[in-house]
N, CA, C and O atoms as a CHARMM CRD file, in Angstrom:
* protein
*
  356
    1    1 MET  N    -14.30100  -9.17600 -11.12200 PROA 1      0.00000
    2    1 MET  CA   -13.83000  -9.37100  -9.88500 PROA 1      0.00000
    3    1 MET  C    -14.19400 -10.07500  -8.51200 PROA 1      0.00000
    4    1 MET  O    -14.03200  -9.75900  -7.33300 PROA 1      0.00000
    5    2 THR  N    -14.91300 -11.46600  -9.34600 PROA 2      0.00000
    6    2 THR  CA   -15.30000 -12.47800  -8.46100 PROA 2      0.00000
    7    2 THR  C    -13.89600 -13.83300  -8.90800 PROA 2      0.00000
    8    2 THR  O    -13.09700 -13.79300  -9.84300 PROA 2      0.00000
    9    3 ILE  N    -14.03200 -14.74700  -7.98500 PROA 3      0.00000
   10    3 ILE  CA   -12.72000 -15.76000  -8.63400 PROA 3      0.00000
   11    3 ILE  C    -13.81400 -17.14200  -8.90800 PROA 3      0.00000
   12    3 ILE  O    -14.80000 -17.63800  -8.36200 PROA 3      0.00000
   13    4 THR  N    -12.87300 -17.40900 -10.21100 PROA 4      0.00000
   14    4 THR  CA   -13.30100 -18.64400 -10.96700 PROA 4      0.00000
   15    4 THR  C    -13.79300 -19.96400 -10.15700 PROA 4      0.00000
   16    4 THR  O    -13.59900 -19.99800  -8.94100 PROA 4      0.00000
   17    5 LYS  N    -14.18500 -20.63900 -10.56400 PROA 5      0.00000
   18    5 LYS  CA   -14.75600 -21.80500 -10.14000 PROA 5      0.00000
   19    5 LYS  C    -13.87300 -22.82100  -9.55500 PROA 5      0.00000
   20    5 LYS  O    -13.94700 -23.49700  -8.52900 PROA 5      0.00000
   21    6 GLN  N    -12.96100 -22.72600 -10.56500 PROA 6      0.00000
   22    6 GLN  CA   -11.69500 -23.62300 -10.63000 PROA 6      0.00000
   23    6 GLN  C    -10.72400 -23.44400  -9.51900 PROA 6      0.00000
   24    6 GLN  O    -10.23600 -24.40500  -8.92500 PROA 6      0.00000
   25    7 ARG  N    -10.35400 -21.77900  -9.14900 PROA 7      0.00000
   26    7 ARG  CA    -9.61400 -21.09500  -8.07800 PROA 7      0.00000
   27    7 ARG  C    -10.18100 -21.40600  -6.87800 PROA 7      0.00000
   28    7 ARG  O     -9.42500 -21.77000  -5.97700 PROA 7      0.00000
   29    8 LYS  N    -11.90100 -21.30800  -6.58200 PROA 8      0.00000
   30    8 LYS  CA   -12.58900 -21.72200  -5.61500 PROA 8      0.00000
   31    8 LYS  C    -12.52000 -22.75700  -5.31000 PROA 8      0.00000
   32    8 LYS  O    -12.93400 -22.78600  -4.15100 PROA 8      0.00000
   33    9 GLN  N    -12.18700 -23.91500  -5.67800 PROA 9      0.00000
   34    9 GLN  CA   -12.15300 -25.57100  -5.47600 PROA 9      0.00000
   35    9 GLN  C    -10.67800 -25.83600  -5.33700 PROA 9      0.00000
   36    9 GLN  O    -10.28600 -26.85500  -4.76700 PROA 9      0.00000
   37   10 GLN  N     -9.86800 -24.96800  -5.83000 PROA 10     0.00000
   38   10 GLN  CA    -8.33300 -25.27900  -5.50200 PROA 10     0.00000
   39   10 GLN  C     -8.61700 -24.75600  -4.20100 PROA 10     0.00000
   40   10 GLN  O     -8.57000 -25.69700  -3.40800 PROA 10     0.00000
   41   11 LEU  N     -8.92200 -23.56000  -3.55600 PROA 11     0.00000
   42   11 LEU  CA    -9.20500 -23.08900  -2.55100 PROA 11     0.00000
   43   11 LEU  C     -9.63800 -23.91300  -0.94600 PROA 11     0.00000
   44   11 LEU  O     -9.31800 -23.76400   0.23300 PROA 11     0.00000
   45   12 ILE  N    -10.42100 -24.70400  -1.63000 PROA 12     0.00000
   46   12 ILE  CA   -11.22300 -25.46100  -0.64800 PROA 12     0.00000
   47   12 ILE  C    -10.30600 -26.54600  -0.36000 PROA 12     0.00000
   48   12 ILE  O     -9.96600 -26.83800   0.78700 PROA 12     0.00000
   49   13 GLY  N     -9.80400 -27.29700  -1.67400 PROA 13     0.00000
   50   13 GLY  CA    -8.73000 -28.36400  -1.65500 PROA 13     0.00000
   51   13 GLY  C     -7.57200 -27.95800  -0.47300 PROA 13     0.00000
   52   13 GLY  O     -7.15400 -28.76800   0.35500 PROA 13     0.00000
   53   14 GLU  N     -7.26500 -26.95200  -0.54000 PROA 14     0.00000
   54   14 GLU  CA    -5.96400 -26.58500   0.03000 PROA 14     0.00000
   55   14 GLU  C     -6.59100 -26.11300   1.74400 PROA 14     0.00000
   56   14 GLU  O     -6.07000 -26.25400   2.85000 PROA 14     0.00000
   57   15 PHE  N     -7.28700 -25.80000   1.51900 PROA 15     0.00000
   58   15 PHE  CA    -7.46400 -25.28400   3.16600 PROA 15     0.00000
   59   15 PHE  C     -8.62900 -26.20200   3.93100 PROA 15     0.00000
   60   15 PHE  O     -8.77500 -25.95000   5.12700 PROA 15     0.00000
   61   16 ARG  N     -9.37200 -27.12000   3.42100 PROA 16     0.00000
   62   16 ARG  CA   -10.42100 -27.75000   4.24300 PROA 16     0.00000
   63   16 ARG  C     -9.95900 -28.79700   5.06100 PROA 16     0.00000
   64   16 ARG  O     -8.89600 -29.31600   4.71800 PROA 16     0.00000
   65   17 ARG  N    -10.58600 -29.26900   6.17800 PROA 17     0.00000
   66   17 ARG  CA   -10.21900 -29.99700   7.09700 PROA 17     0.00000
   67   17 ARG  C    -10.33900 -31.30100   6.82600 PROA 17     0.00000
   68   17 ARG  O     -9.39500 -32.03500   7.11700 PROA 17     0.00000
   69   18 LYS  N    -11.46200 -31.81900   6.24500 PROA 18     0.00000
   70   18 LYS  CA   -11.51500 -33.34300   5.99200 PROA 18     0.00000
   71   18 LYS  C    -12.03300 -33.10500   4.72000 PROA 18     0.00000
   72   18 LYS  O    -12.33400 -32.02000   4.22300 PROA 18     0.00000
   73   19 ASP  N    -12.11500 -34.32500   4.19900 PROA 19     0.00000
   74   19 ASP  CA   -13.06500 -34.35000   2.48500 PROA 19     0.00000
   75   19 ASP  C    -14.14700 -33.76700   2.31300 PROA 19     0.00000
   76   19 ASP  O    -14.21200 -33.18800   1.22900 PROA 19     0.00000
   77   20 ASP  N    -15.01400 -33.68900   2.94600 PROA 20     0.00000
   78   20 ASP  CA   -16.50700 -32.93700   2.59800 PROA 20     0.00000
   79   20 ASP  C    -16.61000 -31.99900   2.91700 PROA 20     0.00000
   80   20 ASP  O    -17.67400 -31.38100   2.92000 PROA 20     0.00000
   81   21 ASP  N    -15.33400 -31.50200   3.36200 PROA 21     0.00000
   82   21 ASP  CA   -15.17100 -29.77400   3.93800 PROA 21     0.00000
   83   21 ASP  C    -15.72300 -28.69100   3.08100 PROA 21     0.00000
   84   21 ASP  O    -15.64400 -29.02300   1.89800 PROA 21     0.00000
   85   22 THR  N    -15.93100 -28.23000   3.14700 PROA 22     0.00000
   86   22 THR  CA   -16.48100 -26.57100   2.12300 PROA 22     0.00000
   87   22 THR  C    -16.69500 -25.40500   2.58300 PROA 22     0.00000
   88   22 THR  O    -16.36500 -24.42200   1.92000 PROA 22     0.00000
   89   23 GLY  N    -17.34300 -25.27400   3.92300 PROA 23     0.00000
   90   23 GLY  CA   -17.64000 -24.33000   4.87000 PROA 23     0.00000
   91   23 GLY  C    -17.02200 -24.25500   6.21000 PROA 23     0.00000
   92   23 GLY  O    -17.75700 -23.97500   7.15700 PROA 23     0.00000
   93   24 SER  N    -15.66000 -24.48800   6.42700 PROA 24     0.00000
   94   24 SER  CA   -15.26600 -24.23500   7.92100 PROA 24     0.00000
   95   24 SER  C    -14.55700 -22.75900   7.55400 PROA 24     0.00000
   96   24 SER  O    -14.29800 -22.35200   6.42200 PROA 24     0.00000
   97   25 PRO  N    -14.29100 -22.00200   8.95100 PROA 25     0.00000
   98   25 PRO  CA   -13.82100 -20.72900   9.03000 PROA 25     0.00000
   99   25 PRO  C    -12.43800 -20.57100   7.83600 PROA 25     0.00000
  100   25 PRO  O    -12.11300 -19.51200   7.29900 PROA 25     0.00000
  101   26 GLU  N    -11.98100 -21.49800   7.68900 PROA 26     0.00000
  102   26 GLU  CA   -10.41200 -21.82300   7.36900 PROA 26     0.00000
  103   26 GLU  C    -10.81800 -21.43000   5.70500 PROA 26     0.00000
  104   26 GLU  O    -10.24600 -20.49300   5.14700 PROA 26     0.00000
  105   27 VAL  N    -11.71000 -22.13700   5.10600 PROA 27     0.00000
  106   27 VAL  CA   -11.74000 -22.45200   4.06200 PROA 27     0.00000
  107   27 VAL  C    -12.41000 -20.95600   3.53400 PROA 27     0.00000
  108   27 VAL  O    -11.72300 -20.44000   2.65300 PROA 27     0.00000
  109   28 GLN  N    -13.88000 -20.01500   4.00100 PROA 28     0.00000
  110   28 GLN  CA   -14.32200 -19.46900   4.07900 PROA 28     0.00000
  111   28 GLN  C    -12.91800 -17.87900   3.94100 PROA 28     0.00000
  112   28 GLN  O    -12.64200 -17.08800   3.04000 PROA 28     0.00000
  113   29 ILE  N    -12.46200 -18.07100   5.19300 PROA 29     0.00000
  114   29 ILE  CA   -11.17700 -17.19900   5.14500 PROA 29     0.00000
  115   29 ILE  C    -10.22700 -17.15100   3.82700 PROA 29     0.00000
  116   29 ILE  O    -10.00900 -16.07900   3.26200 PROA 29     0.00000
  117   30 ALA  N     -9.60200 -18.54400   3.31200 PROA 30     0.00000
  118   30 ALA  CA    -9.51900 -18.28000   1.89400 PROA 30     0.00000
  119   30 ALA  C     -9.95500 -17.74900   0.88900 PROA 30     0.00000
  120   30 ALA  O     -9.37700 -16.88300   0.23200 PROA 30     0.00000
  121   31 ILE  N    -10.88500 -18.16000   0.70400 PROA 31     0.00000
  122   31 ILE  CA   -12.21600 -17.25600   0.03100 PROA 31     0.00000
  123   31 ILE  C    -12.24400 -16.04700  -0.37300 PROA 31     0.00000
  124   31 ILE  O    -12.15200 -15.46800  -1.45600 PROA 31     0.00000
  125   32 LEU  N    -12.41100 -15.72800   0.87500 PROA 32     0.00000
  126   32 LEU  CA   -12.57600 -13.93200   1.21100 PROA 32     0.00000
  127   32 LEU  C    -11.25300 -13.36300   0.83900 PROA 32     0.00000
  128   32 LEU  O    -11.27300 -12.33000   0.17000 PROA 32     0.00000
  129   33 THR  N    -10.21800 -13.82800   1.13900 PROA 33     0.00000
  130   33 THR  CA    -9.13000 -13.26800   0.97600 PROA 33     0.00000
  131   33 THR  C     -8.67100 -13.12500  -0.46900 PROA 33     0.00000
  132   33 THR  O     -8.28400 -12.10600  -1.04200 PROA 33     0.00000
  133   34 SER  N     -8.81100 -14.50700  -0.98500 PROA 34     0.00000
  134   34 SER  CA    -8.55600 -14.13100  -2.73400 PROA 34     0.00000
  135   34 SER  C     -9.75400 -12.88100  -2.97600 PROA 34     0.00000
  136   34 SER  O     -9.12200 -11.96800  -3.50700 PROA 34     0.00000
  137   35 ARG  N    -11.00500 -12.50500  -2.83900 PROA 35     0.00000
  138   35 ARG  CA   -11.73400 -11.69200  -3.43500 PROA 35     0.00000
  139   35 ARG  C    -10.98900 -10.67200  -2.95100 PROA 35     0.00000
  140   35 ARG  O    -10.32700 -10.08300  -3.80600 PROA 35     0.00000
  141   36 ILE  N    -10.89000 -10.26000  -1.76400 PROA 36     0.00000
  142   36 ILE  CA   -10.23600  -9.07900  -1.13400 PROA 36     0.00000
  143   36 ILE  C     -8.79200  -8.67100  -1.61700 PROA 36     0.00000
  144   36 ILE  O     -8.47100  -7.49800  -1.42700 PROA 36     0.00000
  145   37 ASN  N     -7.92500  -9.48200  -2.19800 PROA 37     0.00000
  146   37 ASN  CA    -6.77400  -9.32200  -2.98100 PROA 37     0.00000
  147   37 ASN  C     -7.15900  -8.74200  -4.67000 PROA 37     0.00000
  148   37 ASN  O     -6.47200  -7.92600  -5.28400 PROA 37     0.00000
  149   38 ALA  N     -8.08500  -9.22800  -5.04700 PROA 38     0.00000
  150   38 ALA  CA    -8.54400  -9.36100  -6.21000 PROA 38     0.00000
  151   38 ALA  C     -9.24400  -7.70200  -6.43000 PROA 38     0.00000
  152   38 ALA  O     -8.89900  -6.96300  -7.35200 PROA 38     0.00000
  153   39 LEU  N    -10.19300  -7.36400  -5.46200 PROA 39     0.00000
  154   39 LEU  CA   -10.41200  -5.72000  -5.37200 PROA 39     0.00000
  155   39 LEU  C     -9.78100  -5.27300  -5.28300 PROA 39     0.00000
  156   39 LEU  O     -9.47300  -4.48800  -6.18000 PROA 39     0.00000
  157   40 THR  N     -8.81200  -5.40800  -3.78100 PROA 40     0.00000
  158   40 THR  CA    -7.32200  -4.36900  -3.79100 PROA 40     0.00000
  159   40 THR  C     -6.69000  -3.78700  -5.29800 PROA 40     0.00000
  160   40 THR  O     -6.37300  -2.61700  -5.51200 PROA 40     0.00000
  161   41 GLU  N     -6.59200  -4.98500  -6.32500 PROA 41     0.00000
  162   41 GLU  CA    -5.42100  -4.93000  -7.51900 PROA 41     0.00000
  163   41 GLU  C     -6.46700  -3.92900  -7.89200 PROA 41     0.00000
  164   41 GLU  O     -6.17100  -2.73600  -7.81600 PROA 41     0.00000
  165   42 HSD  N     -7.81300  -4.33600  -8.33800 PROA 42     0.00000
  166   42 HSD  CA    -9.03100  -3.20600  -8.78900 PROA 42     0.00000
  167   42 HSD  C     -8.52700  -1.63700  -8.53200 PROA 42     0.00000
  168   42 HSD  O     -7.94600  -0.78900  -9.20900 PROA 42     0.00000
  169   43 LEU  N     -9.21700  -1.74000  -6.81100 PROA 43     0.00000
  170   43 LEU  CA    -9.00600  -0.32300  -6.68800 PROA 43     0.00000
  171   43 LEU  C     -7.66800   0.30900  -6.99000 PROA 43     0.00000
  172   43 LEU  O     -7.64700   1.53700  -7.07200 PROA 43     0.00000
  173   44 ARG  N     -6.43800  -0.43500  -7.18300 PROA 44     0.00000
  174   44 ARG  CA    -5.23500   0.47100  -7.69800 PROA 44     0.00000
  175   44 ARG  C     -5.40900   1.39300  -8.70000 PROA 44     0.00000
  176   44 ARG  O     -5.29500   2.61600  -8.62100 PROA 44     0.00000
  177   45 SER  N     -5.74400   0.60100  -9.81000 PROA 45     0.00000
  178   45 SER  CA    -6.44500   1.18000 -11.12400 PROA 45     0.00000
  179   45 SER  C     -7.41100   2.25400 -11.41700 PROA 45     0.00000
  180   45 SER  O     -7.36000   3.14800 -12.26100 PROA 45     0.00000
  181   46 HSD  N     -8.53600   1.89200 -10.29900 PROA 46     0.00000
  182   46 HSD  CA    -9.74400   2.91600 -10.26400 PROA 46     0.00000
  183   46 HSD  C     -9.85800   3.36300  -9.08800 PROA 46     0.00000
  184   46 HSD  O    -10.35600   2.59200  -8.26800 PROA 46     0.00000
  185   47 ALA  N     -9.51200   4.49700  -8.70800 PROA 47     0.00000
  186   47 ALA  CA    -9.34700   4.66200  -7.42300 PROA 47     0.00000
  187   47 ALA  C    -10.78200   5.41900  -6.98200 PROA 47     0.00000
  188   47 ALA  O    -11.04200   5.74600  -5.82400 PROA 47     0.00000
  189   48 LYS  N    -11.79600   5.66400  -8.31800 PROA 48     0.00000
  190   48 LYS  CA   -12.88400   6.59000  -8.17200 PROA 48     0.00000
  191   48 LYS  C    -14.08500   5.42600  -7.78300 PROA 48     0.00000
  192   48 LYS  O    -15.15000   5.95300  -7.46100 PROA 48     0.00000
  193   49 ASP  N    -14.08000   3.91100  -7.76200 PROA 49     0.00000
  194   49 ASP  CA   -14.89800   3.30200  -7.70200 PROA 49     0.00000
  195   49 ASP  C    -15.48900   2.74000  -6.54700 PROA 49     0.00000
  196   49 ASP  O    -15.46400   1.58700  -6.11700 PROA 49     0.00000
  197   50 PHE  N    -16.02100   3.76200  -6.12900 PROA 50     0.00000
  198   50 PHE  CA   -16.65200   4.07800  -4.71700 PROA 50     0.00000
  199   50 PHE  C    -17.33100   2.41200  -4.18500 PROA 50     0.00000
  200   50 PHE  O    -16.78100   1.62000  -3.42100 PROA 50     0.00000
  201   51 ALA  N    -18.44800   2.28300  -4.76800 PROA 51     0.00000
  202   51 ALA  CA   -19.24900   0.53600  -4.79900 PROA 51     0.00000
  203   51 ALA  C    -18.30800  -0.30500  -4.32000 PROA 51     0.00000
  204   51 ALA  O    -18.34500  -0.82200  -3.20300 PROA 51     0.00000
  205   52 CYS  N    -17.12300  -0.51800  -5.46700 PROA 52     0.00000
  206   52 CYS  CA   -16.28900  -1.81700  -5.19500 PROA 52     0.00000
  207   52 CYS  C    -15.42900  -1.51000  -3.51600 PROA 52     0.00000
  208   52 CYS  O    -15.47600  -2.35500  -2.62200 PROA 52     0.00000
  209   53 ARG  N    -14.65600  -0.10100  -3.35700 PROA 53     0.00000
  210   53 ARG  CA   -14.64500   0.03900  -2.30200 PROA 53     0.00000
  211   53 ARG  C    -15.61300  -0.60600  -0.86900 PROA 53     0.00000
  212   53 ARG  O    -15.31900  -1.22200   0.15600 PROA 53     0.00000
  213   54 ARG  N    -16.87000  -0.07600  -1.46700 PROA 54     0.00000
  214   54 ARG  CA   -17.70400  -0.35400  -0.24100 PROA 54     0.00000
  215   54 ARG  C    -17.34200  -2.15900   0.10800 PROA 54     0.00000
  216   54 ARG  O    -16.97600  -2.73900   1.13000 PROA 54     0.00000
  217   55 SER  N    -17.63900  -2.59600  -1.20800 PROA 55     0.00000
  218   55 SER  CA   -17.77100  -4.13300  -1.23200 PROA 55     0.00000
  219   55 SER  C    -16.44300  -4.65500  -0.74600 PROA 55     0.00000
  220   55 SER  O    -16.44600  -5.85400  -0.46500 PROA 55     0.00000
  221   56 LEU  N    -15.33000  -4.01600  -0.59000 PROA 56     0.00000
  222   56 LEU  CA   -14.21900  -4.49200  -0.45600 PROA 56     0.00000
  223   56 LEU  C    -14.37900  -4.32800   1.39500 PROA 56     0.00000
  224   56 LEU  O    -14.27900  -5.25800   2.19500 PROA 56     0.00000
  225   57 LEU  N    -14.65400  -2.83600   1.72900 PROA 57     0.00000
  226   57 LEU  CA   -14.48200  -2.86900   3.44900 PROA 57     0.00000
  227   57 LEU  C    -15.13400  -3.99700   3.96800 PROA 57     0.00000
  228   57 LEU  O    -14.55800  -4.69800   4.80000 PROA 57     0.00000
  229   58 MET  N    -16.64800  -4.34400   3.44700 PROA 58     0.00000
  230   58 MET  CA   -17.65300  -5.28100   3.75800 PROA 58     0.00000
  231   58 MET  C    -17.03300  -6.53700   4.08500 PROA 58     0.00000
  232   58 MET  O    -17.16600  -7.08300   5.18000 PROA 58     0.00000
  233   59 LEU  N    -16.09100  -7.17000   2.75500 PROA 59     0.00000
  234   59 LEU  CA   -15.65300  -8.22300   2.88900 PROA 59     0.00000
  235   59 LEU  C    -14.24700  -8.09000   3.81800 PROA 59     0.00000
  236   59 LEU  O    -13.81600  -9.14400   4.28600 PROA 59     0.00000
  237   60 VAL  N    -13.71600  -7.18500   4.02500 PROA 60     0.00000
  238   60 VAL  CA   -12.80400  -6.85000   5.04500 PROA 60     0.00000
  239   60 VAL  C    -13.35600  -7.35800   6.25200 PROA 60     0.00000
  240   60 VAL  O    -12.86300  -8.37100   6.74900 PROA 60     0.00000
  241   61 SER  N    -14.27600  -6.80500   6.76000 PROA 61     0.00000
  242   61 SER  CA   -14.91800  -6.88300   8.08900 PROA 61     0.00000
  243   61 SER  C    -15.33000  -8.21300   8.48900 PROA 61     0.00000
  244   61 SER  O    -15.20400  -8.71400   9.60600 PROA 61     0.00000
  245   62 ARG  N    -16.09500  -8.98700   6.92300 PROA 62     0.00000
  246   62 ARG  CA   -16.40400 -10.55300   7.20800 PROA 62     0.00000
  247   62 ARG  C    -15.22600 -11.26300   7.74400 PROA 62     0.00000
  248   62 ARG  O    -15.19500 -12.17900   8.56500 PROA 62     0.00000
  249   63 ARG  N    -14.38600 -10.74600   7.20600 PROA 63     0.00000
  250   63 ARG  CA   -13.08400 -12.01300   7.36800 PROA 63     0.00000
  251   63 ARG  C    -12.64500 -11.68900   8.64600 PROA 63     0.00000
  252   63 ARG  O    -12.14900 -12.56100   9.35900 PROA 63     0.00000
  253   64 ARG  N    -12.79800 -10.25500   9.11300 PROA 64     0.00000
  254   64 ARG  CA   -12.09400 -10.07200  10.35400 PROA 64     0.00000
  255   64 ARG  C    -13.33600 -10.96000  11.75300 PROA 64     0.00000
  256   64 ARG  O    -13.14200 -11.47100  12.85500 PROA 64     0.00000
  257   65 ARG  N    -14.26500 -10.78100  11.08600 PROA 65     0.00000
  258   65 ARG  CA   -15.06500 -11.88100  12.16700 PROA 65     0.00000
  259   65 ARG  C    -15.00300 -13.25800  12.37500 PROA 65     0.00000
  260   65 ARG  O    -15.07800 -13.97100  13.37600 PROA 65     0.00000
  261   66 LEU  N    -14.81700 -13.49900  10.93300 PROA 66     0.00000
  262   66 LEU  CA   -14.45400 -14.94000  11.28500 PROA 66     0.00000
  263   66 LEU  C    -13.17400 -15.33800  11.62600 PROA 66     0.00000
  264   66 LEU  O    -12.98200 -16.46000  12.09200 PROA 66     0.00000
  265   67 LEU  N    -12.03600 -14.33500  11.39900 PROA 67     0.00000
  266   67 LEU  CA   -10.84300 -14.72000  12.02700 PROA 67     0.00000
  267   67 LEU  C    -10.80900 -14.45100  13.66600 PROA 67     0.00000
  268   67 LEU  O    -10.18300 -15.03800  14.54900 PROA 67     0.00000
  269   68 ASP  N    -11.63600 -13.44500  13.71500 PROA 68     0.00000
  270   68 ASP  CA   -11.85800 -13.26900  15.71200 PROA 68     0.00000
  271   68 ASP  C    -12.51200 -14.65900  15.86400 PROA 68     0.00000
  272   68 ASP  O    -11.75700 -15.45700  16.41900 PROA 68     0.00000
  273   69 TYR  N    -13.81900 -15.20200  15.49000 PROA 69     0.00000
  274   69 TYR  CA   -14.29100 -16.58400  15.98600 PROA 69     0.00000
  275   69 TYR  C    -13.03000 -17.68000  16.14600 PROA 69     0.00000
  276   69 TYR  O    -12.79500 -18.34300  17.15700 PROA 69     0.00000
  277   70 LEU  N    -12.25200 -17.69700  14.83700 PROA 70     0.00000
  278   70 LEU  CA   -11.44700 -18.89700  14.98800 PROA 70     0.00000
  279   70 LEU  C    -10.13000 -18.71600  15.61800 PROA 70     0.00000
  280   70 LEU  O     -9.24700 -19.56900  15.70200 PROA 70     0.00000
  281   71 LYS  N    -10.09900 -17.41300  16.08600 PROA 71     0.00000
  282   71 LYS  CA    -9.10100 -17.68600  17.26200 PROA 71     0.00000
  283   71 LYS  C     -9.32000 -17.70300  18.82700 PROA 71     0.00000
  284   71 LYS  O     -8.46300 -18.03000  19.64700 PROA 71     0.00000
  285   72 ARG  N    -10.72800 -17.25800  19.12900 PROA 72     0.00000
  286   72 ARG  CA   -11.62800 -17.99600  20.24400 PROA 72     0.00000
  287   72 ARG  C    -11.48700 -19.31500  20.09000 PROA 72     0.00000
  288   72 ARG  O    -10.76500 -19.77900  20.97200 PROA 72     0.00000
  289   73 VAL  N    -11.87300 -20.09100  19.34700 PROA 73     0.00000
  290   73 VAL  CA   -12.20200 -21.26700  18.86300 PROA 73     0.00000
  291   73 VAL  C    -11.16600 -22.49200  19.01800 PROA 73     0.00000
  292   73 VAL  O    -11.18500 -23.61200  19.52700 PROA 73     0.00000
  293   74 ASN  N    -10.28500 -21.71500  18.33500 PROA 74     0.00000
  294   74 ASN  CA    -8.67100 -22.59200  17.74400 PROA 74     0.00000
  295   74 ASN  C     -7.75300 -21.76700  17.04400 PROA 74     0.00000
  296   74 ASN  O     -7.59500 -21.39800  15.88000 PROA 74     0.00000
  297   75 PRO  N     -6.82800 -21.48800  18.88400 PROA 75     0.00000
  298   75 PRO  CA    -6.09600 -20.44500  18.37600 PROA 75     0.00000
  299   75 PRO  C     -4.75900 -20.99600  17.28200 PROA 75     0.00000
  300   75 PRO  O     -4.23700 -20.36900  16.36100 PROA 75     0.00000
  301   76 GLN  N     -4.57200 -21.87500  17.59700 PROA 76     0.00000
  302   76 GLN  CA    -3.37500 -22.43700  16.39500 PROA 76     0.00000
  303   76 GLN  C     -3.40500 -22.45500  14.89900 PROA 76     0.00000
  304   76 GLN  O     -2.53000 -22.15600  14.08700 PROA 76     0.00000
  305   77 SER  N     -5.24900 -23.09700  14.66000 PROA 77     0.00000
  306   77 SER  CA    -5.60600 -22.59200  13.64800 PROA 77     0.00000
  307   77 SER  C     -5.51800 -21.46100  13.07700 PROA 77     0.00000
  308   77 SER  O     -5.05200 -21.38000  11.94100 PROA 77     0.00000
  309   78 TYR  N     -5.94900 -20.38000  13.75900 PROA 78     0.00000
  310   78 TYR  CA    -5.78600 -18.94800  13.52200 PROA 78     0.00000
  311   78 TYR  C     -4.27100 -18.70700  13.09200 PROA 78     0.00000
  312   78 TYR  O     -3.89700 -17.94200  12.20300 PROA 78     0.00000
  313   79 LEU  N     -3.58200 -19.40100  13.79200 PROA 79     0.00000
  314   79 LEU  CA    -2.18000 -18.88000  13.31400 PROA 79     0.00000
  315   79 LEU  C     -1.36600 -19.46300  12.60500 PROA 79     0.00000
  316   79 LEU  O     -0.16400 -19.20700  12.53100 PROA 79     0.00000
  317   80 ASP  N     -2.13300 -20.53500  11.86000 PROA 80     0.00000
  318   80 ASP  CA    -1.36300 -21.25300  10.87900 PROA 80     0.00000
  319   80 ASP  C     -1.89500 -20.56400   9.54400 PROA 80     0.00000
  320   80 ASP  O     -1.14200 -20.29300   8.60900 PROA 80     0.00000
  321   81 ILE  N     -3.63900 -20.23500   9.54500 PROA 81     0.00000
  322   81 ILE  CA    -4.26900 -19.01900   8.62500 PROA 81     0.00000
  323   81 ILE  C     -3.50700 -17.94400   8.09300 PROA 81     0.00000
  324   81 ILE  O     -3.31700 -17.60800   6.92400 PROA 81     0.00000
  325   82 LEU  N     -3.08300 -17.44300   9.22500 PROA 82     0.00000
  326   82 LEU  CA    -2.63500 -16.08300   9.28600 PROA 82     0.00000
  327   82 LEU  C     -1.28000 -16.41300   8.25100 PROA 82     0.00000
  328   82 LEU  O     -1.29800 -15.97000   7.10300 PROA 82     0.00000
  329   83 GLY  N     -0.44000 -16.99700   8.61100 PROA 83     0.00000
  330   83 GLY  CA     0.87000 -17.97900   8.18500 PROA 83     0.00000
  331   83 GLY  C      0.92900 -18.24200   6.70200 PROA 83     0.00000
  332   83 GLY  O      1.75500 -17.88900   5.86000 PROA 83     0.00000
  333   84 ARG  N     -0.07200 -18.89300   6.62100 PROA 84     0.00000
  334   84 ARG  CA    -0.51100 -19.37100   5.19500 PROA 84     0.00000
  335   84 ARG  C     -1.16200 -18.54400   4.05300 PROA 84     0.00000
  336   84 ARG  O     -1.11100 -18.77000   2.84400 PROA 84     0.00000
  337   85 LEU  N     -1.69800 -17.67800   4.61700 PROA 85     0.00000
  338   85 LEU  CA    -2.57100 -16.69600   3.55700 PROA 85     0.00000
  339   85 LEU  C     -1.95900 -15.38500   3.63200 PROA 85     0.00000
  340   85 LEU  O     -2.29900 -14.50600   2.84000 PROA 85     0.00000
  341   86 GLN  N     -0.68200 -15.09800   4.93400 PROA 86     0.00000
  342   86 GLN  CA     0.06200 -13.98600   4.85000 PROA 86     0.00000
  343   86 GLN  C     -0.80800 -12.61100   5.09700 PROA 86     0.00000
  344   86 GLN  O     -0.71200 -11.53700   4.50200 PROA 86     0.00000
  345   87 ILE  N     -1.59700 -12.95300   6.05500 PROA 87     0.00000
  346   87 ILE  CA    -2.32500 -11.88700   6.70700 PROA 87     0.00000
  347   87 ILE  C     -1.59400 -11.27500   7.61800 PROA 87     0.00000
  348   87 ILE  O     -0.76900 -11.98200   8.19700 PROA 87     0.00000
  349   88 ARG  N     -1.66900 -10.04900   7.94000 PROA 88     0.00000
  350   88 ARG  CA    -1.02200  -9.40000   9.21800 PROA 88     0.00000
  351   88 ARG  C     -1.87300  -8.80400  10.44600 PROA 88     0.00000
  352   88 ARG  O     -2.97000  -8.26100  10.31700 PROA 88     0.00000
  353   89 LYS  N     -1.33200  -8.95600  11.40200 PROA 89     0.00000
  354   89 LYS  CA    -2.44200  -9.04600  12.25900 PROA 89     0.00000
  355   89 LYS  C     -1.86300  -7.95300  12.96700 PROA 89     0.00000
  356   89 LYS  O     -2.42600  -7.49300  13.96000 PROA 89     0.00000
């Protein structure tokens, strides 16, 4: 249920602000969204996996905090990332 190293590098390359950027809020949100999507698919077939459900809720709340921060600091980037990742608000 974790993402592969190649997928993570692809997400970093796609959402980074500059060449050596790996930890900006946009990159973190993209990686969390990928993990959230994988866990959501897992829970569709394993409905009683409560440890996974707890992990999913923690990831969603972490992504929510990052999105709130991004909205406060850079509203245009916030709107861009919502559109690119197809996250509803």
